[in-house]
Each structure stands twice: as structure tokens, then as C-alpha cells.
N, C-alpha and C positions, 0 to 999 in steps of 0.2 A: 544404418546402425549407428550410436551415438559411438563417439571414441572417448576414451577416458584417459589421463594422465596419470602416467606412473609415476608416483610421487618417489622424489630423489633419493629418500633414504633407504628406502627398500634395498636400491645396490650396493650400499654400504656394510660392513661387518658389523655383525652383533657382538654384544659382549659377552664375555665367556662364561658370565653369570646366567645367562639366558640360553634356553635350549628350545627344541622346536615347541615340545609341549610340554612347559616348564610347569611345576606344582602349583603356582599361583599366577594369574595373571598378568603380576608384575615380572616375572621369570617367563614369561612365556611368549617367542616368536611370533606364535599363530596368534596370539593376540595384537601383536604390536602390528601385525599386516592387517589387520582389520581394518575398514577406509566405511567412511560415511558419506552420505548422501542422500537423507532424509530416511534412511534403513541404515545395519551394518552390517558391511559384505564381505567377502573374502574371494581374492579372485583365483579360479582355478589353477591356474601356472602356479598359482604360490604353492598351494595346498599339494597338487601334485611332488614339489620340490620338498616339501617339509615330512609327505610321504614317501619319501625316501626312490620315488621311480622318476627313470632319468629322461622318458618320453611319453609323451601323451598318450600313446599308443596301450604303453602300461595300463593305465589307470581306467583306458574306454570304459571296458566290461566293468567296472565299478561305480562308472557316474552313469550306464545305462541303466544298472540294475535299481540304482539309487533312485531315476525318474521313474523308471517303470514302477517301484514301490509306491512313490508318492500317488502316481494315477492310480494304482491298485486301491489306496487309500481315501482317495477322493480330495488329493490335498492338491493346492495348486502348483504346477511345475512352474509355469512363467515366475510366480511370486518367489520360488528357491532356485530358479537356474534360470538366470538372463543371460544369451547369449547376445555378445556384442564385441567392438574392437578395443583394442588397449593399447595408447599411444606409447612407446619409446622416450624416451629424452633426446633422441635425433630425429625425434619427428615421426619416424616409421610408425606403422601399425601392424599387432596382430589379431586374430579372432580369440575371444577367449571367453570366460565364464564367469558372470558375477552370480556367488554362490551365498544363500544364508546359511546362518549356524544349523540350521536342520541339516539343510543340502549334504555341508561338510559332515555331518555325526552317520547321515548315512550312508556317504561312500567311505569314511572309514570302516563303516561297519561292513563292507561288503570289497574291501580291500583284502588286500594276501595278509592275512594274520601274522605268517612266518617272517615279515619282514619287520625288526625290531621300530622302528620308526612308526607302523600301522598299528602294533599293541602297543606303543606309547599313546598314538593319539585316540584309542579306544580308550585305556585307563583314564584320559584326561578328560573324555566327553564323558564315560560316568561318573566322575567327580561333579559334574554339571550340577546331575537331577538324579533323583531315586530312581523314578520312572526310567531315565534313559540309561542306569545301573544294569535294571532288569533286563532290559532289552538288547543291552549289548553282551549283556552273558549269554542269549540264548539267540544268538546269530541266526539259528534255522530259522527264528519266525519270520524273517525276511523272506527266506527263500518258502517257505510256505506260503505264505500272502501271493507270492509269484505266481507260484506254482497253481495256487487256488483258482487264480484269476485263469491261469492258461485254460485248466481244467474247463471252465464254463465255456469259455470261448469253443474248446474244441468238442466237447458235448453238443452245444448246439448245432456244431457244423455235423459230426455225426448225426444228429436226429434229423438234420435237412436231408442229408443224405438218403437216410433209414426210408425216410417219406416218400423221397423220389422214387426209391425201389420198391415202394410199396408194401411197407409195413402197417400193418393194421391195428395194433394192441402194441405201441410203443413200449409200456413197462414189464410186459413179455419179453422184450428183445433187448432191452437192459439187462433183464435179470436175466438171460443166457448168458450176456458176460461176465456177470460176477459171478456165477454157477462156474463157469469156464476157469476162471482165476482163484476163486475160493473155496471150489467143491462145496457150495453152500447156497443154498436161495438167499435172496439180499435180506429180507425180511430176519431172515433166522443169525444170518451174522451179525445185522443192528442191534437184534437182542444179544449175541454172543459178546459185543462189546460194550452193551451197557449206550446206544446212542438215544436219546429224548426220542419220544415220539414227534414226529411230525417234522424232522429234523433229515437232511441228508447225510451221509454215513463221509461222505466230501469235506466237512466242516471240522470233523474229527481225524482225518487221515495225517500222519506224521510224513516228513518230508520224503522219507522211502518207497510208504506204498501208496503217496501221488505219484511219484516218479514211476512205478509200476503201471498204475493204472492209466497215466497217459499214455504211456506206451502201447497199452490195449487199445485205450480209445482211438488212438493214430492211426493204428495197424489197420483195427477194423474198419476202419473208412477205408482206407488205402485200398483194402483186398475187395471188399462191394464194389468200389469205383474200378478197378482192375479188371474183376472177374464178370462185373456187370451182373451181379448178384440179383435176382427179383422173387418177390412173393417173402409174406411172412414167416413161412417154415425154414425157407433156403437161408432167409436174413439171421432166423435166432441162431439156426447152424451154424453161420459164419460167426456172429459173435462170440458163441460157446467153445469153437474151435481156437480162435485167437485167444480167448483165454487162458485156456488147457496149453497151449503153447507158449506162453510168457509164463504160466504157475510151470511147467517144464524146463524153461532157462533156469526160472529161480531154483529149482532144486539141483539141476547141473551144476550150478555155480557156487552151492553150497549158501545159498540166502536165507533167512527166514521167511516160511511160508507166511503171507499176509493175512493171513484168518489169527496169526499167533504175533501178530505186531499189535503195541497196545492203542489203544484211540489218545490222543494228542488232545492237548488243550483247545477249547473251542475256537474255531477263526474268527468268529465273531469277537470275543474277546481280545484275542493278539490283536485285531484291527484295533479295537477299542482304545487298548492299552498302547500303541504305537501312536494313534493320534494324541491321547494325553502326552507322550513322549514329546510330539511337537509343538503342545501348545507350552508344556515345561521350559523347553529350549527356549520358545520364541520369549519366555520373559524374561531370560537372562541378559537379552540386548532392548531391553524397553526401559525406557527413561525411569528412572525413581521418582517419584510424587515427593514434594519437599511440602509438608506441612507449615503453613504460614502460622507463625508462632500468634496466640491469641493474649490480648491483654486486659486485664480488670478494667471496669470503671472505678474512679477512683471514687471513694466516700463521702460526699457532701456532707454529710450529716457530722 
């Protein structure tokens, strides 16, 4: 690991006119703590302090979700989160992470918004670019991206388990689970929610609906394995039964029946928007091109 020297002025007291996330770059301690080494970056330990967290443990979940969001969006994690060692003035060092501005933005989005410092950070990043403002205002977008990614993994795992159990027609097995949870066939459900032809319902589920289906899928797979369910009809019955039990639980706690939940924005558009936010935020730290002055040739005539 490469060791980086802690700038001596970072240990000094900031001017009273400067706040953690001031209204302008000149009045922002966040901007003052930015470092340059071929690209602009911030230390995670500094960001943690600015966000009002006393220890790294409190921020770990937000950092983990920020990294997972990058993975789900196809954005390089190492380019935005570089693990290394940071050297103190006394020569000792400690593990830290170099964060891009986009990484700081994602961490702020996933941190506790009830903390005043986090709310200020979110407002600060919202002011950087219009597209960033849109996605800070809808923090659920990050949750949906992460949950949709997890759903894809869990569905593949369930499919492998179902095939191993002797399923002949996976579409019928899959439909049985949806019938149990929604009391509707999948095609009727997609028509009811206005899902475009050829698209999966999962891409239009909101956070609440994704959570219900994630629970249904994981419990279906668990039951098949524990009870060693075999055969098409038995597998369908298991998928349907688990779906019904999840539906019953939602009803008991007074939740909204999943068929009544409105379709959410296409997850493909959400991902596209977040990638655009990444590009827009990257532009903030790109060196501005200075146009060379043009000189007109003297008229010799």
C-alpha cells in the first residue's frame, strides 16, 4: 500500500466563516480538505468527521452501500474508493480510503439524513449539478438499484435450486410464486400495472414491493432445500404456498397489498440517470480548458 502524508494544515482550526459544507467552495471545509495527486480526492476519515460520525463503524454501512451502488451501476469501485494508508505528522500511519467526489456524494446519500451534518452535505452536493439534485431528492433510487441487483442474484439461485429439484417448466413455477403473493397470474399483473411487453415486472417495482418479493424468493428456495421438495407440481405448490404466506403477513401488519402498489420508474432509466449524475459530478473537478487568445494578422496593404 502507498502511504500518503497528512497535510499539516488539516490539523489546524478552520476559520469561523468556513463551515463543513459551506454555500460556496470558498466557505466549505469539504473543499478545503480536497487533495490533488493527478486527480482530486478526499480522505474517508475527513469525510466521516464532516458528516458528524464519531467512529468509522457508524459510517461503514453507508460506505458499503455506496460501493455496492457503483458495482450495480457498472462504475469502477477502485477508481472511486482507493484503499491505502495515511501517514500522520508523527510518522505513524493508519488505513484510510481516498474517495472521489462521486464517492463522497454516494456516501452522503446513504448516510443518516437525520444527522444535521448529513442533511447539509446532501444539500451541498445537490447544488453541484441539476442531475445530482434529482437523485438526492429520491434517495430510494439507490435502494432500488441495490435491491434489483440482489433480486437478479437471488432469482438465479432459486432457478438453479428449482432445476435441481426437477422443475420442467420454470415459467409455471415462477408464476405460481407470483399467484401466491399477488393473487393474480403474472401476465394479468403486468397488464394491471401497465408494464411494457417484453419487460420484467421487477424493473418497475418500488422498494417496498422489491422487499416483499426478495423475501418470497429467498424463503421459497430455503423451503425447497430444507424439505427436499421434488417434482414440478410439488415445486409449484411450494412456491405458491410461500407467496400466500408472505401475502398473509402483509395483510396482518396492515401493509398495502402488492398488486395495489403503483409501478415505479423504469429501473433502466434510474440507472441511466445515476450514471449521468456520476459524469456531471466528475466534471466539477476536471481542469477547465483555457482558450488561447487568437491574434489577427496585421494588414500589410
